[in-house]
LUMBA-776170 format. One record per residue: residue number from 1; x, y, z of N, C-alpha, C in turn. Coordinates in nm, 4 decimals. Atoms other than C-alpha are relative to their C-alpha. Example, Ala and Ser with C-alpha at 12.3 -4.5 7.8 and 13.67 -1.06 7.14 Angstrom:
REM residues 2
pos,n_xx,n_yy,n_zz,ca_xx,ca_yy,ca_zz,c_xx,c_yy,c_zz
1,0.0890,-0.1190,0.0000,1.2300,-0.4500,0.7800,0.0900,0.1200,0.0000;
2,-0.0820,-0.1190,-0.0060,1.3670,-0.1060,0.7140,-0.0770,0.1090,0.0730;
This chain:
REM residues 125
pos,n_xx,n_yy,n_zz,ca_xx,ca_yy,ca_zz,c_xx,c_yy,c_zz
1,0.0506,-0.1092,0.0860,4.1529,-4.8038,-2.2603,0.0043,0.0539,-0.1244;
2,-0.0136,-0.0156,0.1423,4.1203,-4.7063,-2.6252,0.0099,0.1388,-0.0099;
3,-0.0443,-0.1950,0.0113,4.1969,-4.3648,-2.7990,-0.1221,0.0665,0.0269;
4,0.0837,-0.1137,0.0198,3.8556,-4.2516,-2.8136,-0.0616,-0.0407,0.1152;
5,0.0033,-0.0250,-0.1511,3.7712,-4.3383,-2.4294,0.1244,0.0656,0.0653;
6,-0.0752,-0.0845,-0.0081,4.1028,-4.1496,-2.3690,-0.0347,0.1539,-0.0037;
7,-0.0026,-0.1265,0.0122,4.0214,-3.8963,-2.5312,-0.1378,0.0943,0.0829;
8,0.2097,-0.0813,-0.0960,3.6326,-3.8453,-2.3732,0.0496,0.0398,0.1618;
9,-0.0160,-0.0658,-0.1509,3.8224,-3.8143,-2.0372,0.0559,0.1164,0.0076;
10,-0.0906,-0.0951,-0.0220,4.0607,-3.5827,-2.1210,-0.0227,0.0999,-0.1047;
11,0.0633,-0.1036,0.1005,3.8233,-3.3721,-2.3531,-0.0126,0.1116,0.0439;
12,0.0424,-0.1136,-0.0760,3.8852,-3.0137,-2.2276,-0.1465,0.0441,-0.0202;
13,0.1433,-0.0271,0.0264,3.5017,-2.9430,-2.3841,-0.0805,-0.1040,0.0691;
14,0.1125,0.1476,-0.0946,3.3517,-3.2351,-2.1910,0.0139,0.0722,0.1298;
15,-0.0184,-0.0274,-0.1133,3.5248,-3.0980,-1.8779,-0.1155,0.1728,0.0642;
16,0.0706,-0.1311,0.0145,3.3536,-2.7269,-1.9665,-0.1348,0.0116,0.0248;
17,0.1590,-0.0129,-0.0604,3.0314,-2.8297,-1.9597,-0.0254,-0.0783,0.0688;
18,0.0038,0.0350,-0.1278,3.0628,-2.9909,-1.7197,-0.0169,0.0870,0.1278;
19,-0.0126,-0.1431,-0.0878,3.1560,-2.6745,-1.5096,-0.1185,0.0841,-0.0283;
20,0.1373,-0.0848,0.0223,2.8898,-2.5346,-1.6824,-0.1568,-0.0414,0.0217;
21,0.1414,0.0711,-0.0725,2.6035,-2.7561,-1.5978,0.0033,0.0228,0.1490;
22,0.0076,0.0112,-0.1691,2.7254,-2.7708,-1.2179,0.0094,0.1904,-0.0146;
23,0.0292,-0.1647,-0.0128,2.7187,-2.3214,-1.2754,-0.0978,0.0102,0.0034;
24,0.1518,-0.0331,0.0071,2.3769,-2.3488,-1.3745,-0.0777,-0.0683,0.0747;
25,0.0580,0.0476,-0.1252,2.2749,-2.5909,-1.1427,-0.0067,0.1152,0.1571;
26,-0.0228,-0.1464,-0.1414,2.4207,-2.3415,-0.8535,-0.0744,0.0771,-0.0245;
27,0.0732,-0.1319,-0.0083,2.2790,-2.0675,-0.9798,-0.1475,0.0184,-0.0124;
28,0.1185,-0.0132,-0.0249,1.9357,-2.1687,-1.0547,-0.0304,-0.0457,0.1051;
29,0.0382,-0.0275,-0.1211,1.9354,-2.2776,-0.6874,0.0071,0.1168,0.0587;
30,-0.0296,-0.1481,-0.0368,2.0693,-1.9226,-0.5878,-0.1535,0.0738,-0.0367;
31,0.0913,-0.0449,0.0619,1.7833,-1.8186,-0.8030,-0.1355,0.0095,0.0892;
32,0.1264,0.0765,-0.0829,1.5102,-2.0383,-0.6429,-0.0014,0.0620,0.1480;
33,0.0111,-0.0975,-0.1026,1.6130,-1.8846,-0.3043,-0.0220,0.1373,0.0431;
34,-0.0265,-0.1810,0.0249,1.6738,-1.5234,-0.3880,-0.1599,0.0371,-0.0364;
35,0.0739,-0.0434,0.0267,1.3132,-1.5679,-0.5292,-0.0952,-0.0106,0.1442;
36,0.0960,0.0127,-0.0932,1.1511,-1.7312,-0.2425,0.0490,0.1239,0.1688;
37,-0.0281,-0.0848,-0.0827,1.3504,-1.4953,-0.0071,-0.1281,0.1834,-0.0090;
38,0.0830,-0.1449,0.0299,1.1408,-1.1767,-0.2512,-0.1046,-0.0397,0.0331;
39,0.1335,0.0192,-0.0676,0.8332,-1.3502,-0.2158,-0.0460,0.0319,0.1512;
40,0.0215,-0.0251,-0.1364,0.8492,-1.3740,0.1707,0.0073,0.1600,-0.0013;
41,-0.0429,-0.1488,0.0039,0.9785,-0.9978,0.1788,-0.1315,0.0785,-0.0393;
42,0.1285,-0.0851,0.0591,0.6253,-0.9043,-0.0322,-0.0915,-0.0209,0.0558;
43,0.0758,0.0278,-0.0935,0.4518,-1.0830,0.1608,-0.0455,0.0592,0.1405;
44,-0.0004,-0.0396,-0.1257,0.5511,-0.9388,0.4996,-0.0565,0.1650,-0.0568;
45,0.0317,-0.1435,0.0146,0.5239,-0.5903,0.3015,-0.1332,0.0394,-0.0246;
46,0.1280,-0.0403,0.0015,0.2059,-0.6042,0.2163,-0.1086,-0.0499,0.1083;
47,0.0581,0.0262,-0.0925,0.0749,-0.7786,0.5418,-0.0080,0.1586,0.0685;
48,-0.0406,-0.1357,-0.0955,0.2311,-0.4345,0.7155,-0.1225,0.1101,-0.0743;
49,0.0887,-0.1275,0.0719,0.0347,-0.2284,0.4154,-0.1591,-0.0259,0.0794;
50,0.1043,-0.0004,-0.0206,-0.2910,-0.4025,0.5020,-0.0334,0.0437,0.1721;
51,0.0091,-0.0379,-0.1041,-0.2574,-0.3667,0.8327,-0.0072,0.1477,0.0405;
52,-0.0047,-0.1951,0.0259,-0.1470,0.0244,0.7976,-0.1671,0.0646,-0.0596;
53,0.1344,-0.1156,0.0202,-0.4435,0.0966,0.6020,-0.1457,-0.0755,0.0724;
54,0.1044,0.0538,-0.1083,-0.6866,-0.1349,0.8526,-0.0017,0.1391,0.1206;
55,-0.0044,-0.0772,-0.0863,-0.5541,0.1025,1.1210,-0.0689,0.1723,-0.0224;
56,0.0119,-0.1425,0.0676,-0.5753,0.4251,0.8623,-0.1540,0.0373,0.0336;
57,0.1472,-0.0431,0.0311,-0.9621,0.3656,0.7983,-0.0555,-0.0054,0.1416;
58,0.0836,-0.0103,-0.1273,-1.0536,0.2815,1.1664,0.0381,0.1178,0.0535;
59,0.0190,-0.1181,-0.0469,-0.9256,0.5754,1.2575,-0.0701,0.1626,-0.0736;
60,0.0444,-0.0691,0.1207,-1.0574,0.7539,0.9467,-0.1665,0.0287,0.0642;
61,0.1347,0.0131,-0.0106,-1.4198,0.6161,1.0491,-0.0001,0.0550,0.1773;
62,-0.0143,-0.0725,-0.1333,-1.3771,0.7594,1.4352,0.0150,0.1230,-0.0184;
63,0.0378,-0.1411,0.0202,-1.3153,1.0915,1.3029,-0.1040,0.0286,-0.0566;
64,0.1134,0.0093,0.0237,-1.5913,1.0558,1.1086,-0.1506,0.0350,0.0734;
65,0.0824,-0.0378,-0.0721,-1.8293,0.9720,1.3491,0.0007,0.1024,0.1169;
66,-0.0149,-0.0949,-0.0659,-1.6808,1.2287,1.6026,-0.0713,0.1625,-0.0850;
67,-0.0014,-0.1345,0.0460,-1.7071,1.5367,1.3464,-0.1782,-0.0342,-0.0379;
68,0.1493,0.0138,0.0078,-2.0572,1.3990,1.2330,-0.0925,0.0257,0.1152;
69,0.0648,-0.0429,-0.1225,-2.1652,1.4188,1.6194,0.0331,0.1369,0.0034;
70,-0.0196,-0.1654,-0.0004,-2.0138,1.7745,1.6347,-0.0906,0.0724,-0.0357;
71,0.1108,-0.0511,0.0914,-2.2170,1.8526,1.3332,-0.1358,-0.0010,0.0217;
72,0.0821,0.0116,-0.0444,-2.4750,1.7001,1.4626,-0.0961,0.1492,0.1072;
73,0.0227,-0.1084,-0.1020,-2.4979,1.8945,1.7977,-0.0459,0.1848,-0.0620;
74,-0.0044,-0.1054,0.0487,-2.4085,2.2018,1.6327,-0.1461,0.0543,-0.0642;
75,0.1731,-0.0159,0.1073,-2.7407,2.1922,1.3847,-0.0759,0.0163,0.0581;
76,0.1103,-0.0037,-0.0449,-2.9395,2.1122,1.6313,0.0096,0.1224,0.0766;
77,-0.0025,-0.1698,-0.0911,-2.8439,2.4379,1.8661,-0.0157,0.0836,-0.0987;
78,0.0207,-0.1252,0.0703,-2.8497,2.6530,1.5356,-0.1745,-0.0466,-0.0288;
79,0.1425,-0.0324,0.0206,-3.2065,2.5306,1.4608,-0.0662,0.0184,0.1331;
80,0.0585,-0.0249,-0.0913,-3.3089,2.5535,1.7912,-0.0085,0.2127,0.0465;
81,-0.0798,-0.1580,-0.0174,-3.1690,2.9185,1.7960,-0.0951,0.0350,-0.0922;
82,0.1357,-0.0709,0.1539,-3.3719,3.0049,1.4629,-0.0850,0.0027,0.0081;
83,0.1406,0.0137,0.0012,-3.6983,2.8601,1.5416,-0.0365,0.0636,0.1109;
84,0.0417,-0.0558,-0.1058,-3.7478,3.0413,1.8657,-0.0676,0.1173,-0.0418;
85,0.0733,-0.0884,0.0629,-3.9879,3.2819,1.8883,0.0460,0.1405,0.0690;
86,-0.0435,-0.1318,-0.0133,-3.9032,3.6299,1.8729,-0.1255,0.0637,0.1225;
87,0.1188,-0.0145,-0.0396,-4.1009,3.7189,2.1512,0.0460,0.1656,0.0855;
88,-0.0607,-0.0881,-0.0467,-3.8503,4.0316,2.2912,0.1092,0.0301,-0.0696;
89,-0.0835,-0.0269,0.0627,-3.6321,4.2668,2.1693,-0.0245,0.0244,-0.1313;
90,-0.0267,-0.0903,0.0939,-3.5647,4.4471,1.8403,-0.0274,-0.1989,-0.1321;
91,0.0429,0.1304,0.0776,-3.7115,4.1591,1.5187,0.1255,0.0184,-0.0969;
92,-0.1244,-0.0062,0.0716,-3.4141,4.3055,1.3040,0.1237,-0.0375,0.0672;
93,-0.0957,0.0806,-0.0615,-3.1757,4.2238,1.5544,0.0376,-0.1460,-0.0575;
94,0.0347,0.1327,0.0476,-3.2575,3.8838,1.5006,0.0005,-0.0403,-0.1424;
95,-0.0157,-0.0079,0.1323,-3.2441,3.9360,1.1366,0.1475,0.0124,-0.0625;
96,-0.1434,-0.0403,-0.0033,-2.8984,4.0420,1.1725,0.0749,-0.0798,-0.0119;
97,-0.0456,0.1590,-0.0325,-2.8030,3.7448,1.3510,-0.0053,-0.0744,-0.0676;
98,-0.0369,0.0766,0.0463,-2.9057,3.5330,1.1299,0.0208,-0.0197,-0.1634;
99,-0.0392,-0.0128,0.1287,-2.8398,3.6670,0.8041,0.1787,0.0518,0.0491;
100,-0.2045,0.0037,-0.0177,-2.3890,3.6694,0.7639,-0.0333,0.1078,-0.1047;
101,-0.0049,-0.1490,0.0631,-2.3522,4.0133,0.6559,0.1491,0.0669,0.0076;
102,-0.1344,-0.0203,-0.0003,-2.0062,3.9859,0.6774,0.0783,0.0358,-0.1348;
103,-0.0989,-0.0242,0.1203,-1.7406,4.0930,0.4098,0.0399,-0.1149,-0.0813;
104,-0.0703,0.0775,0.0525,-1.6844,3.8227,0.1759,0.0488,0.0186,-0.1769;
105,-0.0999,-0.0084,0.1211,-1.5019,3.7478,-0.1412,-0.1396,0.0292,-0.1007;
106,0.1162,0.0342,0.0896,-1.8659,3.7560,-0.3933,-0.0073,0.0830,-0.0651;
107,-0.0068,-0.0383,0.1524,-1.9384,3.8244,-0.7204,-0.1158,0.1351,0.0169;
108,0.1260,-0.1597,0.0128,-2.2946,4.0699,-0.6070,0.0669,0.0486,0.1063;
109,-0.0351,-0.1478,-0.1259,-2.2258,4.4265,-0.3971,-0.1211,0.0094,0.0735;
110,0.0958,0.0297,-0.0835,-2.4153,4.3296,-0.1101,-0.0049,0.1501,0.1089;
111,-0.0105,-0.1573,-0.0712,-2.2878,4.6922,0.0747,-0.1123,0.0673,0.0431;
112,0.1148,-0.0585,-0.0540,-2.6180,4.8554,0.0821,-0.1251,-0.1108,0.0684;
113,0.0362,0.0991,-0.1130,-2.7842,4.5388,0.1965,0.0026,0.0151,0.1051;
114,-0.0305,-0.0028,-0.1065,-2.5852,4.5228,0.4608,-0.0527,0.1252,0.1108;
115,0.0067,-0.1164,-0.1327,-2.6276,4.8850,0.5838,-0.1437,-0.0058,0.0108;
116,0.1014,-0.0056,-0.0187,-2.9792,4.8646,0.5342,-0.0365,-0.0936,0.0923;
117,0.0277,0.0589,-0.1227,-2.9961,4.5771,0.7791,0.0546,0.0559,0.1540;
118,-0.0502,-0.0141,-0.1522,-2.7723,4.7187,1.0583,-0.0842,0.1634,0.0184;
119,0.0749,-0.1319,0.0052,-2.9794,5.0934,0.9809,-0.0922,-0.0769,0.0739;
120,0.1074,0.0135,-0.0092,-3.2805,4.8854,1.0459,-0.0099,-0.0885,0.1463;
121,-0.0139,0.0820,-0.1223,-3.1348,4.6889,1.3435,0.0455,0.1070,0.1289;
122,-0.0108,-0.1276,-0.0554,-3.0475,4.9921,1.5107,-0.1217,0.1056,0.0362;
123,0.1237,-0.0534,-0.0539,-3.3376,5.1834,1.4749,-0.1054,-0.0553,-0.0746;
124,0.0873,0.0933,0.0353,-3.6238,4.9826,1.3976,-0.1338,0.0602,-0.0678;
125,0.1223,-0.0525,0.0287,-3.9437,5.0741,1.1987,-0.1372,-0.0352,0.0749;
């Protein structure tokens, strides 16, 4: 071996570069493994979220369908009650039943109207 070859073998900078390259390869490999695990975790969370959303929308659709049916039934009963002919009793009782005269927070003062309906209900014209 010549002096130049011996110098290359014993060169600390060369050993340092080899160690750095080795660390870089190991680090790169570790980063790839970490990325793979992270991507798998993200896919798993996305799948879980997708399932939960599907379940939420299925339950929501069921609640909406039930509510629609309940509202339809209530509306049909109200319309049947509203449209029945007044054959007996006081017409003003029917009017006071159909008109909401309960106290509410409104900008208009309906106390006179309310008192008039109640008076007509009890003593018809």
